[in-house]
C-alpha positions as CSV (number, residue, x, y, z in Angstrom):
1,X,6.8,14.2,-37.8
2,X,8.1,16.6,-35.2
3,X,4.6,17.2,-33.9
4,X,4.0,13.5,-33.6
5,X,7.3,13.1,-31.6
6,X,6.2,15.9,-29.3
7,X,2.8,14.2,-28.8
8,X,4.4,10.9,-28.0
9,X,6.7,12.6,-25.5
10,X,3.8,14.2,-23.8
11,X,2.0,10.8,-23.5
12,X,5.0,9.0,-22.1
13,X,5.8,11.8,-19.6
14,X,4.7,11.3,-15.9
15,X,1.1,12.4,-15.3
16,X,1.9,13.7,-11.9
17,X,5.2,14.9,-10.6
18,X,5.9,15.7,-6.9
19,X,9.3,17.2,-6.2
20,X,10.7,18.1,-2.7
21,X,7.3,18.7,-1.3
22,X,7.2,19.8,2.4
23,X,4.1,20.5,4.5
24,X,4.1,21.5,8.2
25,X,1.4,21.9,10.9
26,X,2.7,24.7,13.0
27,X,6.2,23.6,14.1
28,X,5.4,20.0,13.3
29,X,6.6,18.8,9.9
30,X,4.1,16.4,8.4
31,X,5.8,15.9,5.0
32,X,9.5,16.4,4.5
33,X,10.8,16.9,1.0
34,X,8.8,14.0,-0.6
35,X,9.4,13.3,-4.2
36,X,7.7,10.7,-6.5
37,X,6.0,10.5,-9.9
38,X,2.8,8.9,-11.0
39,X,2.8,7.4,-14.5
40,X,-0.2,7.2,-16.8
41,X,-2.3,4.1,-16.3
42,X,-0.6,3.0,-13.1
43,X,-1.8,2.5,-9.5
44,X,0.7,4.0,-7.0
45,X,0.2,3.0,-3.3
46,X,1.3,5.4,-0.5
47,X,1.8,3.1,2.4
48,X,2.9,3.7,6.0
49,X,1.9,3.6,9.6
50,X,-0.8,5.9,11.0
51,X,0.6,9.4,11.3
52,X,3.4,8.7,8.8
53,X,2.3,11.5,6.4
54,X,0.8,9.3,3.6
55,X,-2.6,11.0,3.7
56,X,-1.1,14.4,3.9
57,X,1.1,13.5,1.0
58,X,-1.9,12.6,-1.1
59,X,-4.6,15.1,0.1
60,X,-2.7,18.3,0.7
61,X,-0.3,17.6,-2.2
62,X,-3.3,17.5,-4.5
63,X,-5.0,20.3,-2.5
64,X,-8.2,18.4,-2.2
65,X,-8.8,19.1,1.4
66,X,-8.4,22.3,3.3
67,X,-5.8,22.3,6.1
68,X,-6.3,25.6,7.8
69,X,-3.4,25.1,10.3
70,X,-0.9,23.9,7.6
71,X,1.8,26.1,6.4
72,X,1.8,26.7,2.7
73,X,3.6,23.7,1.1
74,X,6.9,24.2,-0.6
75,X,8.3,22.3,-3.5
76,X,6.7,21.5,-6.8
77,X,3.4,19.7,-7.9
78,X,2.9,19.3,-11.6
79,X,-0.1,17.7,-13.2
80,X,0.3,17.0,-16.9
81,X,3.3,19.4,-16.8
82,X,1.2,22.3,-15.2
83,X,2.5,23.6,-11.9
84,X,-0.3,23.6,-9.3
85,X,1.5,24.7,-6.2
86,X,0.4,28.3,-5.7
87,X,-2.0,28.2,-8.6
88,X,-5.1,30.5,-8.5
89,X,-8.1,29.2,-6.5
90,X,-10.3,29.2,-9.6
91,X,-7.7,27.0,-11.5
92,X,-7.4,24.6,-8.6
93,X,-11.2,24.2,-8.4
94,X,-11.3,23.4,-12.1
95,X,-8.6,20.8,-11.7
96,X,-10.4,19.2,-8.7
97,X,-13.7,19.2,-10.6
98,X,-12.6,17.8,-13.9
99,X,-9.2,16.1,-13.5
100,X,-9.1,14.6,-10.0
101,X,-11.7,12.4,-8.3
102,X,-11.7,11.2,-4.7
103,X,-13.0,8.2,-2.8
104,X,-12.8,8.4,1.0
105,X,-12.5,5.7,3.7
106,X,-16.1,6.3,4.7
107,X,-18.3,6.5,1.5
108,X,-20.9,8.6,3.3
109,X,-18.3,11.4,3.2
110,X,-18.9,11.8,-0.5
111,X,-22.5,10.4,-0.8
112,X,-25.6,12.4,0.0
113,X,-27.7,10.3,2.5
114,X,-30.9,11.7,1.0
115,X,-30.1,11.0,-2.6
116,X,-30.8,7.8,-4.5
117,X,-28.2,5.7,-6.3
118,X,-29.5,7.3,-9.6
119,X,-29.3,10.8,-8.3
120,X,-25.8,10.3,-6.7
121,X,-24.3,9.4,-10.0
122,X,-26.7,11.3,-12.3
123,X,-26.0,14.7,-10.8
124,X,-22.2,14.2,-11.4
125,X,-22.9,13.2,-15.0
126,X,-25.0,16.3,-15.6
127,X,-22.6,18.7,-13.9
128,X,-19.4,17.4,-15.5
129,X,-20.5,15.7,-18.7
130,X,-23.8,17.5,-19.5
131,X,-25.6,14.2,-19.8
132,X,-29.4,14.2,-19.5
133,X,-32.4,11.9,-20.0
134,X,-31.8,8.5,-21.6
135,X,-28.1,9.1,-22.3
136,X,-27.5,9.8,-18.6
137,X,-29.5,6.8,-17.4
138,X,-27.6,4.5,-19.9
139,X,-24.3,5.8,-18.5
140,X,-25.4,5.2,-14.9
141,X,-26.2,1.6,-15.8
142,X,-22.8,1.3,-17.5
143,X,-21.0,2.6,-14.4
144,X,-22.9,0.3,-12.1
145,X,-21.9,-2.7,-14.2
146,X,-18.3,-1.4,-14.2
147,X,-18.1,-1.3,-10.4
148,X,-19.6,-4.7,-10.1
149,X,-23.2,-3.7,-9.2
150,X,-25.3,-4.7,-12.3
151,X,-28.1,-6.0,-10.1
152,X,-28.4,-2.5,-8.6
153,X,-30.2,-1.3,-11.7
154,X,-33.6,-2.3,-10.3
155,X,-32.7,-0.4,-7.1
156,X,-31.8,2.9,-8.6
157,X,-34.1,4.6,-6.1
158,X,-32.4,3.0,-3.1
159,X,-30.8,5.3,-0.6
160,X,-27.2,4.8,0.8
161,X,-28.5,3.5,4.2
162,X,-30.3,0.7,2.4
163,X,-27.0,-0.6,1.0
164,X,-24.2,-2.6,2.6
165,X,-20.8,-0.9,3.3
166,X,-19.2,-2.6,0.3
167,X,-22.1,-1.5,-2.0
168,X,-21.9,2.1,-0.7
169,X,-18.1,2.1,-1.5
170,X,-18.7,0.9,-5.0
171,X,-21.4,3.6,-5.5
172,X,-18.9,6.2,-4.3
173,X,-16.3,4.8,-6.8
174,X,-18.9,4.8,-9.7
175,X,-19.6,8.5,-8.8
176,X,-15.9,9.3,-8.9
177,X,-15.4,7.5,-12.2
178,X,-18.3,9.3,-13.8
179,X,-16.2,12.4,-14.4
180,X,-13.6,10.3,-16.2
181,X,-10.8,11.7,-14.0
182,X,-7.1,12.0,-15.0
183,X,-6.2,10.9,-11.4
184,X,-8.3,8.8,-9.1
185,X,-7.4,9.3,-5.4
186,X,-8.4,6.6,-2.9
187,X,-7.8,7.4,0.7
188,X,-8.0,4.2,2.8
189,X,-11.1,3.2,0.7
190,X,-11.7,-0.1,2.4
191,X,-10.6,0.9,5.9
192,X,-14.2,0.8,7.3
193,X,-15.1,-2.6,6.0
194,X,-14.6,-6.1,7.5
195,X,-11.7,-8.2,6.5
196,X,-13.5,-10.5,4.0
197,X,-15.2,-7.6,2.2
198,X,-11.8,-5.7,2.1
199,X,-10.1,-8.7,0.4
200,X,-12.9,-9.1,-2.1
201,X,-12.9,-5.4,-3.0
202,X,-9.2,-5.0,-3.4
203,X,-9.1,-8.0,-5.7
204,X,-11.9,-6.5,-7.7
205,X,-10.2,-3.0,-7.7
206,X,-7.1,-4.6,-9.2
207,X,-9.2,-6.3,-11.9
208,X,-11.0,-3.0,-12.6
209,X,-7.6,-1.2,-13.0
210,X,-6.4,-3.8,-15.4
211,X,-9.6,-3.3,-17.4
212,X,-9.9,0.5,-17.7
213,X,-6.3,1.6,-16.8
214,X,-7.4,4.5,-14.6
215,X,-4.4,6.3,-13.1
216,X,-4.7,6.1,-9.3
217,X,-3.1,7.0,-6.0
218,X,-4.0,4.4,-3.3
219,X,-3.4,5.5,0.3
220,X,-3.4,2.7,2.9
221,X,-1.7,1.6,6.1
222,X,-2.4,-2.1,5.1
223,X,0.8,-3.5,3.7
224,X,-0.9,-6.5,2.2
225,X,-3.4,-4.3,0.5
226,X,-0.7,-2.1,-1.0
227,X,1.4,-5.1,-2.2
228,X,-1.7,-6.7,-3.8
229,X,-3.3,-3.7,-5.5
230,X,-0.4,-1.4,-6.6
231,X,2.0,-1.4,-9.6
232,X,4.5,0.6,-7.5
233,X,4.7,1.3,-3.8
234,X,5.9,4.4,-2.0
235,X,6.8,3.5,1.6
236,X,6.5,6.6,3.9
237,X,7.9,6.9,7.5
238,X,7.7,10.0,9.6
239,X,7.0,12.2,6.7
240,X,9.8,10.9,4.5
241,X,10.0,8.5,1.6
242,X,11.9,5.3,2.7
243,X,11.7,3.4,-0.6
244,X,9.9,3.4,-4.0
245,X,9.6,0.3,-6.1
246,X,7.4,-2.5,-7.3
247,X,5.7,-4.6,-4.7
248,X,8.2,-7.4,-5.3
249,X,11.3,-5.1,-5.0
250,X,10.3,-3.4,-1.8
251,X,9.3,-6.7,-0.2
252,X,12.2,-8.8,-1.3
253,X,14.9,-6.1,-1.3
254,X,14.0,-3.5,1.4
255,X,16.3,-0.5,1.4
256,X,16.0,0.3,5.1
257,X,15.3,-1.6,8.4
258,X,11.9,0.2,8.6
259,X,10.8,-1.2,5.2
260,X,12.0,-4.7,6.1
261,X,10.1,-4.5,9.4
262,X,7.0,-2.8,8.1
263,X,6.2,-4.9,5.0
264,X,5.2,-8.3,6.3
265,X,6.2,-10.3,9.4
266,X,9.9,-10.5,10.3
267,X,12.1,-11.9,13.0
268,X,14.7,-9.4,14.2
269,X,18.3,-10.4,15.3
270,X,21.0,-8.3,16.8
271,X,24.5,-9.5,16.1
272,X,27.8,-8.9,14.4
273,X,29.0,-9.5,10.8
274,X,32.5,-11.0,10.4
275,X,34.0,-13.0,7.6
276,X,30.7,-13.3,5.7
277,X,28.8,-14.7,8.7
278,X,26.3,-13.2,11.1
279,X,27.4,-14.0,14.6
280,X,24.6,-14.4,17.2
281,X,26.3,-15.2,20.5
282,X,28.0,-18.6,20.1
283,X,26.4,-19.3,16.8
284,X,27.2,-18.1,13.3
285,X,25.0,-18.0,10.1
286,X,26.4,-17.8,6.6
287,X,25.2,-14.7,4.8
288,X,25.8,-15.9,1.3
289,X,26.7,-13.7,-1.7
290,X,24.9,-10.6,-0.4
291,X,26.9,-10.5,2.7
292,X,26.9,-7.3,4.7
293,X,29.2,-4.6,6.1
294,X,31.4,-5.9,9.0
295,X,30.5,-4.7,12.5
296,X,27.4,-4.5,14.6
297,X,24.4,-5.4,12.6
298,X,20.6,-6.0,12.7
299,X,19.2,-8.8,10.6
300,X,15.7,-9.7,9.5
301,X,14.4,-13.1,8.5
302,X,10.8,-13.6,7.5
303,X,8.9,-16.5,9.1
304,X,8.6,-18.5,5.8
305,X,12.4,-18.2,5.1
306,X,13.4,-20.8,7.7
307,X,14.2,-24.4,7.2
308,X,13.2,-26.4,10.3
309,X,15.5,-29.4,11.1
310,X,14.7,-31.8,13.9
311,X,17.3,-31.8,16.7
312,X,20.3,-29.6,17.6
313,X,23.1,-29.7,15.1
314,X,26.6,-28.3,15.3
315,X,27.0,-27.8,11.6
316,X,25.0,-24.6,11.4
317,X,21.6,-23.2,12.4
318,X,20.2,-21.8,15.6
319,X,19.3,-24.3,18.3
320,X,15.7,-23.8,19.6
321,X,12.7,-25.5,21.1
322,X,9.2,-25.6,19.8
323,X,6.8,-23.8,22.2
324,X,3.5,-23.7,20.2
325,X,2.1,-25.0,16.9
326,X,-1.0,-23.7,15.2
327,X,-1.5,-26.0,12.2
328,X,-4.7,-24.5,10.7
329,X,-5.3,-24.3,7.0
330,X,-2.4,-24.8,4.5
331,X,0.3,-23.5,6.8
332,X,1.7,-24.3,10.2
333,X,2.5,-21.3,12.4
334,X,5.2,-22.3,14.8
335,X,6.6,-20.4,17.8
336,X,10.0,-21.5,18.9
337,X,12.4,-20.3,21.7
338,X,16.1,-19.9,21.3
339,X,18.4,-21.1,24.1
340,X,18.6,-17.5,25.3
341,X,14.8,-17.2,25.5
342,X,14.3,-15.1,22.4
343,X,11.1,-16.0,20.5
344,X,11.0,-16.7,16.8
345,X,8.1,-17.2,14.4
346,X,8.4,-19.8,11.7
347,X,5.9,-20.6,9.0
348,X,6.1,-23.8,6.8
349,X,3.6,-25.8,4.8
350,X,1.4,-27.8,7.0
351,X,2.1,-31.1,5.1
352,X,5.9,-30.5,5.4
353,X,5.6,-29.9,9.1
354,X,3.6,-33.1,9.6
355,X,6.3,-35.1,7.7
356,X,8.9,-33.8,10.1
357,X,7.0,-35.6,13.0
358,X,7.7,-32.7,15.3
359,X,5.6,-31.6,18.3
360,X,5.6,-28.9,21.0
361,X,8.6,-29.3,23.3
362,X,10.9,-30.8,20.6
363,X,14.4,-29.5,19.9
364,X,15.0,-28.1,16.4
365,X,17.7,-26.2,14.4
366,X,16.6,-23.1,12.5
367,X,18.4,-22.5,9.2
368,X,17.5,-19.3,7.5
369,X,17.5,-19.4,3.7
370,X,17.7,-15.6,3.3
371,X,19.0,-13.0,5.8
372,X,18.6,-9.2,5.2
373,X,21.4,-7.4,7.1
374,X,21.7,-3.7,7.9
375,X,24.3,-1.8,10.0
376,X,23.1,-1.4,13.6
377,X,23.0,2.4,13.3
378,X,20.4,2.2,10.5
379,X,17.8,0.8,13.0
380,X,17.8,4.1,14.9
381,X,17.8,6.3,11.9
């Protein structure tokens, strides 16, 4: 019974634990005391702007890529309870070979341009799983079906340049999955593909994860990609963790102005909080139950969180005038100008906008349904 309890504890413990990790390039800190855990079977997205430290967090943390100019990282990196930071080179090579697999932004980084589909995957199966002959070929076909390329079976002799970008990335993923890794690391895996293919592949990747429950770290600068694919999101800014949570929690309840501004489109307002209202010049907006600390404040409202009311009204809302309307598809994208000239973006359902009977040049009142308020000092932090 005791042994069974120990086994269950091991299985429920985090697969990967990063604690107070710091990495610098010369005098420039790239990662500053980052901490997070990766649970078994989950997809964790590291998301941030270019240069934020997300790739360094993933790649140098797991020591998959050499950084000759980086200072030796400090902190702790534990995989399945084993400390890897400072481990012997032979041990790290064994971990990289058998427990961690990598898919890069450009699939040709990991694919040999002179090797066929069959050889790309087959060599990995032979080196790491010892598979040969018919067993190896059967496993190759299973992997191709798994990554959504069952029709590639008749093209096993095809070379990478004969495939589309999306197909090459799927082959790279099949090759990574061939070792049955404990952690699958994806660094901007769809960054080199066009928007339509990106959308298709990230939807497929989410379905694949739900099917085989591979534990993965997904690095991306694309907020929409992170929110759609991941179970949890780590938002990184200037080498520091800003917030960790589910896609819903970081989007709906941002912990900092950076997170509010980075995840999705927002309208930014500078004002003052008094008596449960956000004061913007002569106008005041009720903040509701969430309220905010009194004093100078910055507020964020997403474009879809406005109600648009025809005409200017004295009983609340911000007076504005419609400048431009782009009613394409299911939504109407509306640009309005406040009386002080500040521009605001509003998004409402196209049918709802048509029922309002509004047009460019009309006066409207903007009534936000939800306002996220932070102290003004937090914007500069």
